[in-house]
C-alpha positions as CSV (number, residue, x, y, z in Angstrom):
1,M,210.7,8.4,61.8
2,E,212.7,7.3,65.0
3,A,211.7,10.0,66.8
4,M,208.1,9.3,66.0
5,E,208.6,5.9,67.5
6,A,209.4,7.3,70.5
7,I,206.0,8.7,71.0
8,D,204.1,5.3,69.8
9,E,202.6,3.8,72.9
10,D,201.5,0.4,70.3
11,L,205.0,-0.4,70.9
12,V,205.1,-1.3,74.8
13,L,201.5,-2.6,75.6
14,Y,201.0,-1.0,79.4
15,E,197.2,-3.2,81.2
16,T,196.4,-3.0,85.3
17,D,193.7,-5.1,86.5
18,K,191.9,-4.7,89.9
19,D,194.1,-6.6,92.0
20,G,197.1,-4.1,91.2
21,V,199.0,-6.2,88.4
22,A,200.1,-4.4,85.7
23,T,201.2,-6.4,82.4
24,V,203.6,-5.0,80.6
25,T,204.1,-6.5,76.9
26,L,206.8,-6.1,74.0
27,N,205.1,-5.7,71.0
28,R,206.2,-5.4,67.8
29,P,205.2,-9.2,66.5
30,E,206.1,-8.1,63.0
31,R,209.8,-8.4,64.4
32,K,209.9,-11.2,67.1
33,N,209.5,-7.7,69.0
34,A,213.2,-7.4,68.3
35,W,214.4,-4.8,70.7
36,S,214.7,-0.9,69.4
37,I,215.5,2.6,70.8
38,P,212.0,3.9,70.7
39,M,211.1,0.6,72.2
40,E,213.4,0.8,74.9
41,R,212.5,4.7,75.2
42,R,208.8,3.5,75.8
43,F,209.5,0.6,78.1
44,F,211.1,1.9,80.6
45,A,208.4,5.2,80.5
46,V,206.2,2.4,81.5
47,L,207.9,1.2,84.0
48,D,208.3,4.3,85.8
49,E,204.7,4.9,85.0
50,A,203.6,1.1,87.4
51,A,207.0,2.5,89.7
52,A,204.4,5.4,90.5
53,D,201.3,4.5,90.6
54,P,199.9,3.9,94.3
55,A,197.5,1.0,92.3
56,V,200.3,-1.1,90.9
57,R,201.5,-3.8,93.1
58,V,203.4,-6.8,90.9
59,V,203.9,-5.8,87.3
60,I,204.9,-9.3,84.9
61,V,206.8,-8.2,81.7
62,T,206.0,-10.5,78.9
63,G,206.0,-10.4,74.4
64,A,202.9,-10.3,71.6
65,G,203.0,-13.2,69.9
66,R,205.4,-16.2,69.5
67,A,208.3,-14.0,70.9
68,F,209.6,-12.8,74.1
69,C,211.8,-10.2,72.5
70,P,215.4,-12.0,70.7
71,G,217.6,-9.3,70.9
72,M,218.4,-6.0,69.2
73,D,216.7,-5.9,65.8
74,V,218.7,-6.5,63.0
75,Q,218.5,-3.5,61.6
76,R,220.3,-1.7,64.1
77,L,223.1,-4.3,64.4
78,E,224.3,-3.3,61.4
79,Q,224.6,0.0,61.9
80,N,226.4,-0.2,65.0
81,S,228.5,-2.9,62.9
82,Q,230.1,-0.5,60.9
83,P,233.4,1.7,61.3
84,G,233.1,5.0,63.5
85,Q,229.7,4.3,65.7
86,S,228.7,4.0,68.9
87,L,226.2,3.5,71.0
88,N,225.4,6.6,72.5
89,L,224.6,5.6,75.8
90,S,224.9,9.1,77.4
91,E,222.1,10.2,75.0
92,R,219.6,7.1,76.1
93,V,217.4,5.9,78.4
94,P,219.9,4.0,81.0
95,M,219.5,0.4,81.3
96,Y,216.5,-0.2,83.9
97,S,217.8,-1.3,87.4
98,R,216.4,-4.0,88.8
99,R,217.4,-2.5,92.3
100,A,215.5,0.8,91.5
101,M,212.5,-0.6,90.6
102,P,210.4,-0.9,94.2
103,K,207.7,-3.5,93.3
104,P,209.0,-7.0,92.4
105,M,209.2,-8.1,88.3
106,I,207.8,-11.5,87.1
107,A,209.0,-12.3,83.2
108,A,206.6,-14.6,81.0
109,I,208.9,-15.9,78.6
110,N,206.7,-16.4,76.1
111,G,209.1,-17.7,73.3
112,A,212.9,-16.5,71.9
113,C,214.5,-14.8,74.4
114,A,218.1,-13.1,73.2
115,G,220.5,-10.5,73.9
116,I,218.8,-7.4,75.3
117,G,215.3,-9.8,75.3
118,L,217.5,-11.8,78.1
119,V,218.5,-8.7,79.8
120,Q,214.7,-7.5,80.3
121,A,214.4,-11.3,81.4
122,L,216.8,-10.8,83.9
123,I,216.1,-7.3,85.7
124,C,212.6,-9.2,86.4
125,D,212.5,-11.0,89.8
126,I,210.8,-14.4,89.0
127,R,210.9,-15.6,85.6
128,F,208.1,-17.9,84.1
129,A,208.9,-19.8,81.0
130,A,206.8,-21.4,78.1
131,R,208.4,-25.4,78.3
132,G,210.4,-24.7,74.1
133,A,211.1,-21.5,74.5
134,R,214.8,-20.7,73.3
135,M,217.3,-18.0,75.0
136,T,220.8,-17.3,75.0
137,T,223.1,-14.9,75.4
138,A,224.4,-14.0,72.0
139,F,227.1,-11.2,72.7
140,T,230.8,-13.6,71.7
141,R,228.7,-15.0,68.8
142,R,228.0,-11.1,67.2
143,G,231.6,-10.0,68.0
144,L,230.1,-8.8,71.7
145,A,231.6,-9.0,75.2
146,A,229.0,-9.2,77.9
147,E,225.9,-6.3,77.5
148,Y,224.1,-4.3,80.1
149,N,226.2,-5.5,83.2
150,L,225.0,-9.0,82.2
151,A,228.5,-10.7,83.4
152,Y,227.6,-8.9,87.0
153,V,224.1,-10.6,86.7
154,L,224.1,-13.7,85.6
155,P,226.7,-15.3,87.4
156,R,224.6,-13.9,90.6
157,V,221.6,-15.8,89.1
158,I,223.2,-19.2,88.4
159,G,226.6,-19.2,89.6
160,L,229.8,-18.3,88.1
161,E,230.6,-21.6,85.9
162,N,227.1,-21.8,84.5
163,A,226.9,-18.3,83.5
164,L,230.6,-18.6,82.1
165,D,229.3,-21.0,80.3
166,L,226.3,-19.2,78.2
167,L,228.1,-16.2,78.3
168,L,231.3,-17.4,76.5
169,S,229.8,-19.8,74.0
170,G,226.7,-17.6,73.0
171,R,224.7,-21.1,73.1
172,T,221.3,-21.8,72.7
173,F,219.3,-24.1,75.5
174,D,215.7,-24.5,76.3
175,A,213.0,-23.4,78.8
176,D,214.2,-27.0,80.5
177,E,217.8,-26.1,81.0
178,A,216.9,-22.7,81.9
179,K,214.9,-24.2,84.9
180,A,217.9,-26.5,85.7
181,L,220.3,-23.9,86.0
182,G,217.9,-21.6,87.8
183,L,218.3,-19.1,85.2
184,V,214.2,-19.2,85.5
185,S,212.1,-21.6,88.4
186,R,208.6,-22.4,86.6
187,V,208.7,-23.7,83.4
188,V,204.3,-23.9,81.7
189,E,202.9,-25.3,78.6
190,P,202.7,-22.3,76.0
191,G,199.1,-21.7,76.2
192,D,199.0,-21.5,80.5
193,L,202.0,-19.0,80.8
194,L,200.5,-15.6,81.0
195,D,197.6,-16.8,83.1
196,E,200.3,-19.0,85.7
197,A,201.9,-16.1,86.0
198,R,199.3,-13.5,86.1
199,A,197.9,-16.0,89.1
200,Y,200.9,-15.7,91.4
201,A,201.1,-11.9,90.5
202,R,197.5,-11.7,92.0
203,D,198.2,-14.1,95.0
204,V,201.6,-11.8,95.5
205,A,199.6,-8.5,95.4
206,R,196.4,-9.5,97.6
207,N,198.3,-10.7,100.0
208,C,201.5,-9.1,100.8
209,S,202.7,-5.1,102.2
210,P,203.6,-3.4,98.9
211,R,206.1,-1.6,101.6
212,A,207.3,-5.1,102.7
213,M,208.4,-6.1,99.6
214,A,210.0,-3.4,98.7
215,V,212.2,-3.5,101.8
216,V,212.7,-7.2,101.0
217,R,213.7,-6.3,97.3
218,H,216.0,-3.7,98.6
219,Q,217.4,-5.4,101.1
220,V,218.3,-8.7,98.6
221,Y,219.5,-7.0,95.8
222,G,221.7,-4.0,98.2
223,D,223.1,-7.3,100.8
224,L,224.4,-9.0,97.4
225,D,227.4,-6.3,97.8
226,R,227.2,-6.2,101.3
227,D,229.5,-8.2,103.9
228,F,228.0,-10.5,106.9
229,T,227.2,-7.6,109.4
230,G,226.5,-5.1,107.0
231,A,223.8,-7.0,105.8
232,L,222.0,-7.9,109.2
233,R,222.8,-4.3,111.0
234,R,220.0,-3.8,107.8
235,S,217.9,-6.3,109.1
236,Y,218.2,-5.1,112.0
237,S,216.9,-1.3,111.1
238,A,214.2,-3.3,108.8
239,M,212.6,-4.9,111.7
240,E,212.4,-1.8,113.5
241,F,211.0,0.4,110.8
242,F,208.1,-2.2,111.0
243,A,207.7,-2.6,114.2
244,G,204.2,-1.0,115.8
245,S,203.9,-0.4,111.9
246,A,200.0,-0.2,110.1
247,D,201.0,-3.0,107.6
248,F,202.6,-5.4,110.6
249,R,199.3,-4.3,112.7
250,E,196.8,-5.8,109.2
251,G,198.9,-8.6,108.4
252,V,198.8,-9.6,112.6
253,A,195.2,-9.2,112.2
254,S,194.0,-10.5,108.7
255,F,196.0,-14.1,109.7
256,T,194.1,-13.5,113.1
257,Q,190.9,-13.4,111.4
258,K,191.3,-15.3,108.9
259,R,190.5,-12.7,105.9
260,E,192.6,-10.8,102.6
261,P,194.6,-8.5,104.4
262,Q,193.8,-4.5,103.0
263,F,197.6,-3.4,103.0
264,E,197.7,0.1,101.3
265,G,199.5,0.7,97.7
266,L,202.9,2.2,98.4
267,P,203.3,5.6,97.6
268,A,205.1,7.2,95.0
269,D,207.9,9.3,97.3
270,F,208.4,5.6,99.0
271,D,212.0,5.0,99.7
272,P,212.6,1.6,100.5
273,E,216.5,2.5,101.8
274,D,214.9,4.6,104.7
275,A,213.6,1.5,106.1
276,T,217.1,0.5,106.1
277,R,219.4,3.2,107.6
278,D,220.9,2.8,111.2
279,E,218.6,5.3,113.0
280,F,216.0,3.1,113.7
281,L,218.4,0.5,115.6
282,P,218.0,1.6,119.3
283,Y,221.7,0.6,120.0
């Protein structure tokens, strides 16, 4: 059954618009978009497609219906909880690293968001939430530890004590508290959520250099594990990389001419690491 579902494109919908905004929609509304292994395979395949497409500049992740993703499908949870079970992580698509995605990702959290669903929201760079949306880490209430590197990611998003509060208690909190904690940056009315997220994404897609955004993301996430001096050298390298570049010239020209910039799309083979190597430093 899972083998058939694995090629079912309806599990995760994918659409792009003329501005280069891709919308990725978890699409099991009859199960409130509960996470399944076939959905996982489709989801990461779609993200790979968006990453490789120069026409795509920003990615939005949302859910169909009234939920974002309430966590792993209960049938899978029941199966995995039995004695002798293994998650077979080596056979599954690896959890997508937000460091590996070269394009901005925006989560539009339209409803219930828990467990592995919260993980998917947190791999995004920016999160919009519908007022009233409820969230939880949930793991300790299912007899589980912090999964999929959430013990690493969450403290870096909302701070140590807030992360421990949510991870240890597994309590439910709403969009407004999520905003106060810094877990989401915007709370909007449910009917306006996708429009607001797309308006933000289109502004970024129209006005920001895809190469510059890829390098900025690479700097920010990579520098979380570096000391000040190492991060500073990478910053200087990136400055040298963009000095005299076509994107820099277009950014200045569009600003002085008071027009929208015409930046090229991100080539599929562009590696942001190349922009932060010491070889660009003149000393």
